[in-house]
TORNU-427430 format. One record per residue: residue in one letter; x, y, z of N, C-alpha, C in turn. Coordinates in steps of 0.2 Angstrom, whole numbers, padded with zeros to 4 digits, always signed. Layout:
AXYZXYZXYZ ...
This chain:
M+0078+0066-0121+0070+0067-0119+0071+0071-0111 K+0068+0077-0112+0064+0079-0106+0058+0076-0103 I+0060+0075-0093+0063+0071-0089+0058+0074-0085 L+0050+0077-0079+0048+0078-0075+0045+0075-0072 I+0051+0074-0064+0053+0069-0057+0051+0074-0053 A+0042+0071-0049+0035+0077-0046+0036+0070-0041 D+0040+0070-0037+0039+0068-0031+0046+0065-0028 K+0048+0060-0026+0053+0061-0021+0054+0055-0027 F+0064+0053-0026+0067+0049-0030+0072+0048-0030 P+0078+0042-0029+0085+0040-0027+0089+0046-0031 E+0095+0049-0026+0097+0054-0030+0101+0050-0037 H+0104+0045-0032+0108+0038-0041+0105+0040-0047 W+0099+0040-0046+0096+0037-0052+0094+0042-0053 Q+0094+0047-0051+0092+0054-0055+0095+0055-0060 N+0103+0054-0058+0109+0059-0060+0111+0052-0066 V+0107+0044-0063+0108+0040-0071+0103+0043-0074 L+0096+0044-0078+0094+0047-0081+0098+0052-0083 A+0097+0058-0081+0101+0064-0085+0107+0064-0087 Q+0109+0058-0085+0114+0054-0093+0114+0057-0100 N+0108+0053-0100+0102+0055-0108+0099+0059-0108 N+0097+0062-0105+0091+0066-0105+0088+0071-0098 E+0085+0078-0101+0084+0083-0095+0079+0082-0092 V+0083+0083-0088+0080+0078-0080+0076+0086-0076 T+0068+0087-0074+0071+0091-0068+0065+0087-0063 F+0067+0090-0055+0069+0088-0051+0063+0090-0046 A+0057+0090-0046+0051+0093-0042+0048+0091-0037 P+0051+0086-0030+0047+0079-0027+0040+0086-0026 K+0042+0092-0024+0035+0095-0020+0029+0098-0020 L+0028+0093-0029+0022+0098-0035+0017+0092-0032 D+0012+0095-0032+0007+0091-0030+0000+0092-0039 E-0004+0088-0034-0011+0091-0043-0010+0096-0044 N-0010+0101-0037-0015+0107-0040-0009+0113-0044 T-0004+0110-0044+0005+0115-0044+0008+0111-0051 L+0005+0105-0049+0010+0102-0057+0008+0101-0064 P+0000+0104-0066-0002+0106-0072+0003+0114-0075 D+0004+0120-0070+0011+0122-0072+0016+0123-0073 E+0019+0117-0072+0024+0113-0073+0026+0109-0077 I+0021+0105-0081+0024+0099-0083+0021+0102-0091 K+0024+0107-0095+0027+0110-0099+0027+0106-0104 D+0030+0104-0108+0033+0105-0113+0038+0096-0111 N+0037+0092-0107+0039+0085-0104+0036+0080-0105 E+0041+0074-0111+0042+0069-0110+0038+0067-0106 I+0040+0064-0106+0041+0059-0096+0040+0061-0091 L+0033+0061-0085+0032+0061-0081+0031+0057-0075 I+0037+0054-0069+0036+0049-0068+0032+0052-0057 V+0031+0048-0056+0027+0050-0049+0025+0045-0045 R+0024+0046-0036+0024+0041-0033+0016+0041-0032 S+0014+0048-0026+0010+0043-0022+0007+0052-0028 T+0008+0056-0029+0004+0061-0035+0000+0059-0038 K-0007+0065-0036-0010+0063-0041-0008+0066-0049 V-0010+0061-0053-0011+0063-0059-0020+0067-0062 T-0024+0070-0064-0030+0070-0063-0029+0073-0073 P-0035+0073-0077-0034+0078-0084-0033+0081-0082 A-0032+0089-0079-0031+0092-0080-0023+0092-0078 V-0020+0088-0077-0012+0087-0079-0010+0084-0082 I-0013+0081-0087-0015+0078-0093-0014+0082-0098 D-0021+0085-0096-0021+0090-0103-0017+0096-0104 A-0013+0098-0098-0009+0105-0097-0001+0101-0101 G-0001+0093-0101+0007+0090-0103+0003+0090-0112 K+0005+0094-0114+0006+0095-0122+0010+0093-0126 A+0018+0086-0124+0021+0086-0124+0020+0077-0122 L+0014+0075-0115+0017+0071-0115+0018+0064-0116 K+0020+0059-0115+0018+0055-0120+0020+0045-0111 L+0022+0046-0108+0023+0045-0104+0024+0043-0098 I+0021+0041-0093+0017+0044-0086+0019+0037-0083 I+0025+0036-0077+0025+0031-0076+0025+0034-0067 R+0022+0027-0064+0018+0026-0056+0027+0022-0055 A+0033+0027-0052+0035+0022-0045+0033+0018-0041 G+0032+0012-0041+0027+0010-0037+0022+0003-0042 A+0021+0003-0038+0013-0005-0038+0006+0001-0042 G+0003+0001-0035-0004+0004-0039-0004+0009-0042 Y-0007+0012-0045-0009+0017-0052-0017+0019-0050 D-0021+0019-0045-0026+0025-0045-0027+0030-0042 T-0020+0032-0042-0020+0040-0040-0019+0045-0048 I-0016+0040-0054-0019+0042-0059-0026+0039-0064 D-0026+0044-0067-0032+0042-0069-0030+0038-0078 T-0029+0034-0076-0029+0030-0082-0032+0028-0089 A-0037+0030-0087-0041+0030-0091-0043+0036-0099 Y-0042+0039-0092-0041+0050-0097-0032+0050-0101 A-0029+0044-0098-0022+0044-0103-0023+0042-0107 A-0025+0039-0109-0026+0031-0114-0032+0036-0122 K-0036+0039-0118-0038+0045-0123-0034+0048-0127 K-0030+0051-0122-0026+0056-0124-0020+0052-0127 G-0018+0043-0129-0014+0043-0131-0007+0041-0131 I-0009+0044-0122-0004+0043-0116-0002+0038-0114 A+0004+0032-0111+0006+0027-0110+0004+0028-0099 V+0004+0023-0097+0005+0025-0091+0007+0016-0090 C+0015+0017-0085+0016+0014-0083+0019+0012-0078 N+0017+0004-0074+0021+0002-0067+0025+0001-0063 C+0028-0002-0059+0033-0003-0058+0031-0011-0056 P+0029-0016-0054+0026-0020-0052+0031-0025-0045 G+0031-0027-0040+0034-0032-0038+0040-0029-0033 T+0043-0023-0035+0048-0020-0033+0049-0016-0023 N+0039-0017-0023+0038-0015-0015+0035-0019-0013 S+0036-0025-0014+0033-0034-0012+0034-0034-0003 L+0042-0036-0002+0047-0036+0001+0045-0027+0006 A+0044-0022+0007+0045-0017+0012+0039-0019+0014 V+0033-0017+0012+0026-0018+0013+0026-0025+0015 A+0027-0032+0013+0026-0035+0018+0029-0036+0024 E+0036-0034+0026+0036-0035+0031+0036-0030+0038 L+0030-0023+0035+0027-0018+0038+0021-0022+0040 A+0020-0028+0036+0013-0028+0037+0013-0036+0042 M+0019-0037+0043+0022-0045+0051+0022-0039+0056 A+0028-0033+0055+0028-0028+0061+0020-0026+0064 L+0018-0021+0061+0011-0022+0063+0006-0026+0066 M+0009-0034+0064+0002-0039+0066+0008-0040+0072 L+0014-0041+0072+0017-0041+0081+0016-0033+0086 A+0013-0032+0084+0013-0025+0085+0006-0023+0090 L+0003-0026+0089-0004-0026+0087-0006-0030+0093 D-0002-0036+0095-0001-0040+0100+0003-0042+0105 R+0006-0039+0102+0012-0035+0109+0009-0028+0111 R+0006-0025+0110+0005-0019+0111+0011-0017+0112 I+0015-0013+0107+0020-0012+0109+0023-0005+0107 Y+0016-0001+0104+0015+0007+0106+0013+0007+0112 N+0005+0005+0116+0007+0009+0120+0013+0007+0127 N+0016+0000+0126+0021-0001+0131+0023+0005+0129 V+0028+0006+0124+0034+0012+0122+0031+0020+0124 R+0024+0020+0125+0020+0026+0128+0020+0027+0136 D+0018+0020+0138+0018+0021+0144+0024+0024+0149 L+0030+0020+0143+0036+0021+0148+0040+0026+0147 R+0038+0028+0141+0038+0035+0141+0040+0038+0144 D+0034+0039+0145+0026+0041+0153+0029+0043+0158 G+0034+0038+0160+0038+0032+0168+0034+0029+0169 K+0028+0028+0166+0024+0021+0170+0025+0017+0167 W+0029+0012+0174+0029+0005+0172+0023-0004+0174 N+0020-0003+0171+0016-0009+0170+0016-0013+0168 K+0021-0018+0170+0024-0027+0166+0019-0033+0166 S+0013-0028+0173+0009-0034+0174+0002-0036+0170 E+0004-0028+0167-0004-0027+0159-0001-0029+0153 Y+0006-0028+0150+0007-0031+0143+0013-0037+0145 S+0012-0040+0151+0013-0047+0149+0008-0051+0148 K+0003-0047+0146-0006-0051+0143-0005-0053+0135 A-0001-0058+0131-0001-0057+0127-0002-0065+0124 R-0006-0063+0115-0009-0070+0114+0000-0074+0110 G+0001-0071+0108+0007-0075+0103+0004-0077+0093 I+0007-0077+0091+0005-0080+0085+0008-0083+0081 F+0008-0088+0085+0013-0095+0083+0007-0096+0082 G+0005-0101+0079+0001-0107+0076-0012-0105+0074 K-0007-0099+0075-0016-0093+0076-0018-0096+0066 K-0026-0095+0065-0027-0094+0059-0025-0085+0056 L-0021-0087+0050-0020-0078+0046-0024-0079+0038 G-0027-0074+0039-0031-0072+0032-0029-0071+0028 I-0024-0068+0022-0023-0064+0017-0029-0065+0012 F-0029-0057+0010-0035-0055+0006-0029-0052-0001 G-0028-0056-0008-0026-0055-0010-0017-0055-0011 F-0017-0062-0016-0013-0066-0013-0005-0065-0022 G-0005-0060-0023-0001-0057-0030+0007-0059-0025 N+0008-0051-0028+0016-0054-0023+0021-0051-0016 I+0013-0045-0016+0015-0043-0011+0011-0050-0005 G+0006-0053-0004+0002-0059-0002+0007-0064-0002 K+0012-0064-0008+0015-0071-0004+0021-0070+0000 A+0023-0063+0002+0029-0061+0003+0027-0063+0008 V+0020-0057+0010+0018-0060+0019+0015-0068+0019 A+0015-0072+0016+0015-0079+0017+0021-0082+0020 K+0025-0080+0013+0032-0081+0017+0035-0085+0024 R+0034-0077+0024+0035-0073+0031+0032-0077+0039 A+0025-0079+0034+0020-0082+0040+0021-0089+0042 V+0025-0092+0038+0025-0097+0038+0029-0100+0044 A+0034-0092+0041+0040-0095+0046+0040-0091+0055 F+0036-0087+0054+0031-0089+0061+0025-0095+0065 G+0025-0097+0059+0018-0103+0059+0014-0102+0060 L+0013-0096+0059+0004-0098+0054+0001-0098+0050 E-0006-0105+0050-0010-0107+0046-0010-0102+0042 L-0012-0103+0037-0015-0098+0034-0018-0098+0026 Y-0023-0092+0028-0027-0093+0023-0031-0090+0019 V-0032-0092+0015-0031-0083+0007-0039-0083+0001 Y-0040-0077+0002-0043-0075-0003-0042-0073-0007 D-0042-0075-0017-0040-0072-0019-0043-0077-0027 P-0048-0075-0028-0049-0078-0036-0045-0080-0039 Y-0039-0076-0042-0037-0078-0048-0030-0084-0046 A-0029-0083-0040-0025-0086-0036-0025-0094-0038 K-0016-0097-0041-0015-0104-0044-0016-0108-0039 D-0022-0113-0040-0020-0120-0033-0012-0122-0033 E-0009-0122-0038-0002-0123-0037+0002-0119-0034 V+0002-0113-0035+0004-0106-0031+0003-0106-0023 L-0004-0111-0022-0006-0109-0013-0004-0115-0011 A-0006-0122-0012+0000-0127-0011+0006-0127-0012 Q+0012-0119-0015+0018-0122-0011+0017-0116-0005 F+0011-0114+0001+0013-0113+0005+0010-0115+0008 N+0004-0121+0005+0002-0122+0010-0004-0118+0011 A-0008-0115+0011-0013-0109+0012-0019-0112+0010 K-0025-0111+0012-0031-0115+0012-0034-0110+0008 R-0039-0112+0003-0044-0108-0004-0049-0104+0003 V-0052-0098+0002-0059-0098+0004-0060-0093+0000 N-0066-0096-0003-0071-0089-0009-0077-0089-0006 D-0077-0087+0000-0081-0082+0004-0079-0078+0005 V-0080-0068+0008-0077-0066+0012-0078-0068+0019 Y-0086-0067+0020-0085-0067+0029-0085-0072+0030 E-0084-0079+0026-0084-0085+0028-0075-0085+0032 L-0071-0081+0029-0064-0080+0028-0063-0075+0034 A-0066-0072+0035-0069-0066+0043-0070-0069+0049 K-0072-0075+0048-0078-0080+0052-0071-0086+0057 T-0068-0085+0049-0060-0090+0052-0052-0092+0053 V-0052-0086+0055-0048-0082+0056-0044-0080+0061 D-0039-0077+0066-0037-0072+0069-0034-0068+0070 I-0031-0068+0061-0028-0060+0059-0031-0060+0053 I-0033-0053+0053-0032-0054+0043-0029-0047+0039 T-0025-0049+0034-0021-0044+0030-0021-0043+0025 V-0023-0038+0022-0026-0035+0016-0021-0032+0010 H-0019-0037+0008-0017-0036-0001-0021-0034-0005 L-0028-0033-0008-0030-0031-0014-0027-0025-0017 P-0029-0023-0025-0030-0017-0028-0036-0014-0026 S-0039-0008-0028-0042-0002-0030-0046-0007-0034 T-0049-0009-0032-0056-0008-0039-0065-0009-0037 E-0067-0008-0043-0075-0006-0043-0078-0011-0036 E-0075-0018-0038-0075-0025-0035-0076-0023-0026 T-0069-0022-0024-0066-0021-0019-0065-0014-0016 K-0067-0010-0016-0070-0003-0014-0075-0003-0010 G-0076+0000-0004-0080-0002+0004-0080-0010+0008 L-0074-0015+0001-0073-0022+0006-0075-0024+0012 F-0074-0018+0017-0069-0020+0025-0078-0015+0026 N-0083-0019+0027-0086-0014+0032-0091-0017+0037 K-0095-0015+0040-0098-0018+0045-0101-0023+0045 K-0104-0026+0040-0103-0036+0039-0099-0040+0038 F-0095-0037+0037-0086-0039+0035-0086-0039+0044 F-0083-0035+0048-0079-0035+0052-0085-0036+0058 D-0091-0035+0058-0094-0041+0061-0095-0049+0064 A-0092-0050+0054-0092-0055+0057-0084-0061+0057 M-0084-0053+0059-0075-0057+0060-0074-0061+0073 K-0070-0061+0071-0070-0067+0080-0067-0060+0083 D-0067-0059+0090-0070-0057+0096-0061-0056+0094 G-0059-0052+0095-0052-0051+0098-0048-0053+0092 A-0049-0055+0084-0047-0053+0081-0043-0049+0080 Y-0037-0047+0071-0034-0042+0072-0034-0039+0064 F-0035-0036+0060-0035-0031+0053-0032-0029+0053 I-0025-0029+0047-0020-0023+0047-0022-0026+0037 N-0024-0017+0036-0023-0014+0028-0017-0012+0024 T-0010-0011+0023-0008-0008+0023-0007-0008+0013 A-0017-0009+0012-0018-0009+0005-0015-0004+0002 R-0025-0001+0001-0028+0003+0002-0032+0009+0002 G-0032+0014+0005-0037+0018+0009-0043+0015+0011 N-0045+0015+0001-0053+0016+0001-0056+0009+0001 L-0053+0003+0003-0055-0004+0005-0058-0003+0009 V-0057+0000+0012-0061-0002+0020-0064+0005+0021 N-0071+0004+0023-0075+0009+0027-0076+0011+0031 T-0071+0019+0034-0067+0019+0040-0073+0021+0046 K-0078+0026+0044-0082+0024+0048-0085+0017+0051 D-0088+0011+0048-0089+0006+0048-0082+0002+0055 L-0079+0003+0051-0068+0003+0058-0068+0004+0063 V-0072+0011+0062-0072+0017+0068-0077+0010+0077 E-0083+0012+0072-0089+0012+0077-0085+0003+0079 V-0083-0004+0076-0082-0006+0077-0074-0008+0083 L-0072-0004+0084-0065-0001+0089-0067+0001+0096 K-0074+0007+0094-0077+0006+0099-0079+0003+0104 A-0082-0003+0101-0085-0008+0104-0079-0014+0103 G-0074-0012+0104-0068-0017+0107-0070-0023+0106 K-0070-0025+0098-0072-0031+0097-0064-0034+0093 I-0062-0027+0090-0056-0031+0086-0049-0026+0088 R-0044-0027+0087-0039-0022+0085-0036-0021+0076 A-0034-0014+0078-0032-0013+0070-0025-0009+0068 A-0024-0012+0064-0018-0005+0063-0017-0005+0053 L-0019+0002+0053-0017+0000+0046-0011+0010+0046 D-0007+0007+0037-0004+0013+0036-0009+0017+0029 V-0012+0012+0027-0017+0018+0019-0027+0020+0027 Y-0026+0024+0020-0035+0028+0024-0036+0032+0020 E-0045+0031+0021-0050+0033+0018-0048+0041+0012 N-0046+0045+0017-0044+0052+0020-0035+0055+0021 E-0031+0054+0016-0024+0056+0018-0025+0062+0013 P-0017+0067+0017-0017+0073+0015-0014+0069+0013 A-0013+0074+0005-0011+0075+0002-0002+0077+0003 T+0000+0080+0008+0008+0082+0008+0008+0080+0015 D+0017+0080+0020+0013+0083+0025+0010+0089+0027 T+0003+0086+0030+0000+0092+0032-0002+0087+0035 V-0005+0091+0041-0009+0087+0050-0016+0082+0046 F-0016+0078+0051-0020+0072+0046-0024+0073+0053 D-0030+0072+0050-0037+0071+0055-0036+0065+0061 K-0033+0069+0067-0033+0064+0073-0041+0062+0074 T-0043+0065+0076-0052+0063+0080-0056+0060+0075 V-0052+0056+0070-0057+0050+0065-0053+0044+0071 F-0045+0044+0075-0043+0037+0077-0044+0040+0082 E-0046+0046+0086-0042+0048+0093-0045+0042+0100 G-0041+0040+0105-0045+0036+0112-0046+0033+0109 L-0046+0029+0105-0043+0021+0103-0038+0017+0101 E-0041+0014+0111-0032+0012+0111-0029+0005+0107 N-0037+0001+0104-0034-0002+0099-0033-0004+0092 F-0031+0003+0094-0031+0004+0083-0023+0007+0084 Y-0021+0006+0081-0011+0006+0078-0013+0010+0072 G-0009+0015+0068-0009+0019+0062-0002+0021+0061 T+0000+0021+0056+0005+0021+0052+0006+0028+0045 H+0011+0031+0043+0011+0035+0038+0011+0035+0029 H+0006+0029+0029+0007+0027+0023+0015+0027+0020 I+0017+0021+0023+0027+0020+0019+0027+0014+0021 G+0019+0008+0019+0023+0002+0016+0029+0001+0012 A+0030+0007+0006+0037+0004+0003+0040+0010+0004 S+0042+0015+0010+0047+0017+0008+0052+0016+0012 T+0057+0009+0011+0063+0008+0015+0068+0012+0007 D+0073+0013+0011+0074+0011+0002+0076+0007+0000 Q+0078-0002+0002+0079-0005-0003+0072-0004-0007 A+0069-0004-0005+0059-0004-0011+0062+0004-0013 Q+0062+0006-0013+0066+0012-0017+0069+0014-0022 D+0076+0011-0020+0081+0008-0025+0077+0005-0029 A+0075-0002-0028+0073-0005-0032+0066-0005-0037 V+0062+0002-0035+0055+0008-0040+0059+0011-0047 A+0065+0012-0042+0066+0018-0042+0072+0015-0053 E+0076+0008-0048+0078+0004-0054+0076+0003-0062 M+0067-0001-0059+0063-0002-0062+0062+0004-0068 A+0059+0010-0062+0055+0020-0069+0062+0018-0074 V+0067+0019-0072+0073+0019-0078+0073+0014-0083 Q+0074+0010-0079+0074+0003-0087+0066+0006-0092 I+0062+0007-0091+0054+0009-0091+0057+0015-0097 V+0061+0020-0096+0061+0027-0096+0067+0023-0104 S+0075+0018-0102+0079+0017-0107+0075+0014-0114 E+0067+0009-0112+0065+0004-0118+0063+0008-0121 Y+0058+0014-0118+0053+0020-0121+0057+0026-0128 G+0063+0024-0122+0070+0029-0128+0072+0026-0133 K+0075+0018-0130+0079+0012-0139+0072+0012-0143 S+0068+0008-0142+0064+0007-0146+0056+0010-0147 K+0053+0014-0143+0043+0018-0140+0043+0012-0138 T+0043+0006-0132+0040+0001-0132+0039+0004-0124 F+0034+0002-0121+0030+0003-0113+0030-0003-0110 L+0036-0004-0107+0037-0009-0102+0031-0011-0095 H+0027-0014-0093+0022-0013-0088+0017-0010-0091 K+0016-0008-0097+0008-0002-0098+0003-0007-0096 V+0001-0003-0091-0005-0003-0087-0012+0000-0091 N-0013+0002-0094-0020+0007-0099-0016+0006-0106 
């Protein structure tokens, strides 16, 4: 089979695929250049590269698109289905990596790690200022979304002594009970209740823009808001307004408008906000996670090659 890998992919797993297939590795392709390169490849593997109708139409031999990760909102799954092309993902493989980043951002906000490091590098010794931190032990943590990542966060949060509250209509009571987590069915009630919020929801019509002015206004003064899920869940304008007012602290790994490649990010959005921390959409970017993702992608290719079955098909 001919396979095009249009994103980063561990070399070891490239070699595994190449043992029985013709593999092209082109990690710098994007949605604009991909249509010219997809040619007669039967399988396309991507991470964050967008797969648009133009890409799908250009793939005359395309039968399978693999999202080397969990979320697949960058792929037009409906159009792919219309064209008879399966889309498969790799669920659960990056859960630990995202959970680790969520916990890191939680602690960074509380101890103002970035501000500490920046001032120290600038030769400013300000121990009296940075000795002021609340600590997270005994605080109430609100987890939006209790899938693989939400549960991984919960496991770590319990070790830190946090009290857990969960919003997820699909979470089973017995699963919540394993973490002694309390279910809250109203998003604004949860916002009012907790000291820290971490978001692990998928991007759907119901969740897009869920975190907006009404939500942020409901949050406690001084609360922390963390999003390592999907950028379009948050209304950026509303978040910036509440940050400028000094009501909360926030940390984001994902954004409404992200550069398609390694280009300049619009720094004016969050410029000057001392209560904002941001990372470069790196939640799943650990060696451990990428190896697990690639292994599952190879498994999907193998099953398709042997029996034309589609593991973890999402469309």
